[in-house]
C-alpha positions as CSV (number, residue, x, y, z in Angstrom):
1,M,-0.8,10.2,-21.7
2,D,2.4,11.6,-23.2
3,V,5.5,11.4,-21.1
4,R,6.0,15.2,-21.3
5,D,2.5,15.8,-20.2
6,G,3.1,13.3,-17.4
7,A,6.2,15.2,-16.3
8,R,4.3,18.5,-16.2
9,S,1.5,16.9,-14.2
10,L,3.9,15.5,-11.5
11,G,3.6,18.6,-9.4
12,A,-0.2,18.4,-9.7
13,V,0.0,14.8,-8.5
14,V,1.8,15.8,-5.3
15,L,-0.7,18.6,-4.7
16,A,-3.6,16.3,-5.3
17,L,-2.2,13.7,-2.8
18,A,-1.6,16.4,-0.3
19,A,-5.1,17.8,-0.8
20,S,-6.6,14.3,-0.3
21,G,-4.8,13.9,3.0
22,I,-2.3,11.2,1.9
23,L,0.6,13.5,2.3
24,A,-0.8,15.9,4.8
25,T,1.1,14.6,7.8
26,V,4.5,14.6,6.3
27,A,4.4,17.3,3.7
28,R,2.7,20.0,5.7
29,G,3.6,18.8,9.2
30,D,0.4,20.2,10.7
31,S,-0.9,17.0,12.3
32,C,0.5,13.8,13.8
33,P,0.1,10.3,12.4
34,V,-1.2,7.7,14.8
35,T,1.9,5.7,15.6
36,V,3.5,3.6,18.3
37,R,7.1,2.5,18.7
38,W,8.1,-1.1,19.7
39,N,11.5,-2.6,19.9
40,G,13.0,0.5,18.3
41,V,10.7,0.3,15.2
42,L,7.9,2.8,14.4
43,Y,4.5,1.4,13.5
44,T,1.6,3.3,11.9
45,D,-2.1,2.7,12.6
46,A,-4.0,0.6,10.0
47,Q,-7.5,-0.9,9.7
48,A,-8.2,-4.7,9.3
49,R,-11.6,-4.3,7.5
50,F,-11.8,-7.9,6.4
51,A,-10.7,-9.9,9.4
52,V,-10.9,-9.9,13.2
53,L,-7.4,-10.0,14.6
54,E,-7.1,-11.5,18.0
55,P,-4.1,-10.7,20.3
56,G,-1.5,-13.4,20.6
57,E,1.6,-13.6,22.8
58,S,2.2,-10.5,24.9
59,L,5.1,-8.3,23.9
60,S,6.9,-5.7,25.9
61,D,4.9,-2.4,26.0
62,A,4.8,-0.1,23.0
63,T,5.3,3.6,23.5
64,I,3.4,6.4,21.9
65,P,5.9,9.0,20.5
66,D,5.5,12.6,21.5
67,C,3.8,14.9,18.9
68,T,4.8,18.5,19.3
69,A,2.7,19.6,16.3
70,G,-0.6,18.8,17.9
71,G,-3.1,16.4,16.4
72,R,-4.0,12.9,17.6
73,C,-1.4,12.2,20.2
74,A,-1.1,11.0,23.8
75,P,1.4,12.4,26.2
76,P,5.1,11.7,25.5
77,E,6.3,8.1,26.2
78,D,2.9,6.9,27.2
79,A,3.1,3.1,27.3
80,M,0.5,0.7,25.9
81,A,0.3,-3.1,26.0
82,A,1.4,-4.7,22.7
83,F,0.7,-8.2,21.4
84,E,1.8,-10.5,18.5
85,I,-0.6,-11.4,15.7
86,S,-0.9,-15.1,14.9
87,G,1.1,-15.9,11.8
88,V,2.6,-12.4,11.5
89,P,6.2,-11.6,12.6
90,P,6.2,-8.6,15.0
91,E,8.7,-7.0,12.7
92,A,5.8,-6.5,10.2
93,A,2.9,-5.6,12.6
94,V,1.7,-5.6,16.2
95,L,-1.6,-5.3,18.0
96,V,-2.1,-2.5,20.5
97,P,-5.8,-3.2,21.3
98,D,-6.4,-0.2,23.5
99,Y,-5.1,2.4,21.1
100,Y,-7.1,3.6,18.0
101,D,-7.8,0.8,15.5
102,G,-5.4,-1.5,17.3
103,L,-3.5,-2.7,14.3
104,F,-0.1,-1.1,13.7
105,M,2.1,-1.8,10.6
106,A,5.9,-1.4,10.8
107,A,7.0,1.6,8.8
108,G,8.5,0.6,5.5
109,T,6.4,-2.5,5.0
110,F,3.7,-2.6,2.5
111,P,0.3,-4.4,3.2
112,Q,-0.6,-3.3,-0.3
113,L,1.5,-6.2,-1.6
114,P,-0.3,-9.6,-1.9
115,D,2.5,-11.5,-0.2
116,H,2.3,-9.3,2.9
117,P,0.8,-11.5,5.7
118,L,-2.0,-9.0,6.5
119,H,-2.8,-8.0,2.9
120,E,-6.1,-9.9,2.9
121,A,-7.1,-8.6,6.3
122,V,-6.6,-5.0,5.1
123,Y,-7.7,-5.1,1.5
124,G,-9.9,-8.2,1.2
125,R,-8.7,-9.3,-2.3
126,P,-5.3,-10.0,-3.9
127,N,-5.8,-7.4,-6.6
128,R,-6.6,-4.5,-4.3
129,P,-5.6,-1.7,-4.1
130,D,-5.4,-1.1,-7.9
131,Y,-4.6,2.4,-9.2
132,R,-3.7,1.4,-12.8
133,Q,-6.3,3.3,-14.7
134,E,-5.4,5.8,-17.4
135,C,-1.7,5.3,-17.0
136,G,1.1,6.9,-19.0
137,P,4.3,5.3,-20.2
138,T,6.7,3.7,-17.8
139,F,9.8,5.7,-16.8
140,T,12.8,5.2,-14.5
141,I,13.7,7.1,-11.3
142,E,16.8,6.5,-9.3
143,G,17.5,7.8,-5.9
144,A,17.5,7.1,-2.1
145,V,14.6,6.5,0.2
146,D,14.0,9.6,2.3
147,Q,10.7,8.6,4.0
148,V,8.8,5.3,4.0
149,D,5.3,6.4,5.2
150,P,4.3,7.8,2.8
151,L,7.1,6.6,0.5
152,R,9.3,9.5,-0.7
153,I,12.7,9.4,-2.4
154,D,15.5,11.9,-3.0
155,V,15.9,11.8,-6.8
156,R,19.4,11.4,-8.4
157,R,18.3,10.7,-11.9
158,S,14.9,10.6,-13.7
159,E,14.0,9.8,-17.3
160,I,11.4,12.6,-17.2
161,E,11.7,16.2,-16.1
162,L,10.4,16.5,-12.5
163,D,8.8,19.5,-11.1
164,E,11.6,22.0,-10.3
165,E,10.0,22.9,-7.0
166,A,9.8,19.3,-5.9
167,E,12.6,18.2,-3.6
168,G,11.9,14.6,-4.3
169,A,9.3,12.2,-5.6
170,W,6.4,10.7,-3.7
171,L,5.6,7.2,-4.8
172,V,2.4,5.1,-4.5
173,V,2.4,1.3,-4.0
174,D,-0.5,-0.9,-5.1
175,S,-1.1,-4.6,-5.3
176,G,0.8,-4.9,-8.6
177,T,4.0,-3.2,-7.4
178,R,7.0,-5.5,-7.3
179,I,9.6,-5.0,-4.6
180,E,12.8,-7.1,-5.0
181,G,16.1,-7.2,-3.1
182,F,14.7,-5.7,0.2
183,D,13.6,-8.9,2.0
184,R,13.9,-8.3,5.8
185,E,12.6,-10.9,8.2
186,G,10.6,-12.4,5.3
187,I,8.8,-9.1,4.5
188,A,9.6,-6.6,1.7
189,T,10.8,-3.6,3.8
190,L,12.3,-0.3,2.7
191,E,14.4,1.9,5.1
192,P,15.5,5.5,4.8
193,G,18.8,5.6,3.0
194,D,18.1,2.6,0.8
195,D,19.3,3.2,-2.8
196,I,16.6,2.2,-5.2
197,V,15.7,2.1,-8.9
198,V,12.0,2.6,-9.6
199,R,10.0,1.9,-12.7
200,A,7.0,4.1,-12.4
201,R,3.9,5.4,-14.3
202,L,1.7,8.4,-13.8
203,C,-1.9,7.1,-13.4
204,L,-5.4,8.2,-12.6
205,G,-6.6,5.6,-10.2
206,N,-10.2,5.2,-9.1
207,G,-11.1,8.7,-10.2
208,E,-8.2,10.3,-8.3
209,L,-4.6,10.9,-9.1
210,A,-2.6,8.1,-7.6
211,G,0.8,8.5,-9.1
212,P,3.7,8.3,-9.6
213,L,2.8,4.6,-9.2
214,A,5.7,2.3,-8.6
215,V,5.6,-0.6,-11.0
216,S,8.8,-2.1,-9.6
217,I,11.4,-1.1,-6.9
218,E,14.8,-2.8,-7.0
219,R,18.4,-2.2,-5.9
220,P,20.7,-0.5,-8.3
221,R,22.7,-3.0,-10.4
């Protein structure tokens, strides 16, 4: 894939992700993600398809944020019992057994990464997910994190011409992504406002557009 062709297709990537539902919650704002808040941190619903996670030590209750846009939400500030997961710091994930799938990941953490303590439980294998099929050349994007779930940055500089109508860049993380310099509580964690330098590629992964795919995410030098 030529870099210029990749640049022209960036807008199509965003549209494809939105159409597939990956960006629907944030980009369109027409439904609510399934989330809880514990200890001031927002957690998003996830599925542990390859493990049975048993509740550990009881934590203080998690609350369910209000959702004014409709969708899958409980009344504002509804409280649910939350628990630790054995071997997993609560800063990374908690269990809320009575709410949806029960497993909730801290926003800004990435179970896609093999060193995440719940990677195997969610994805089964160290090399999953893998979106590195039919990839174009690597290019650099610099900017600041705007959202973490899904990951979006406000772009300050890019080596390729981005879609003029795009207000930022959506990024996809897979098992091969390398995140350095953002170790918080032993877990790679991004927060809104973080300045980052991203090496990325535009890829077609598993038959669907899955880019720009972040090859590496680091702090500016």
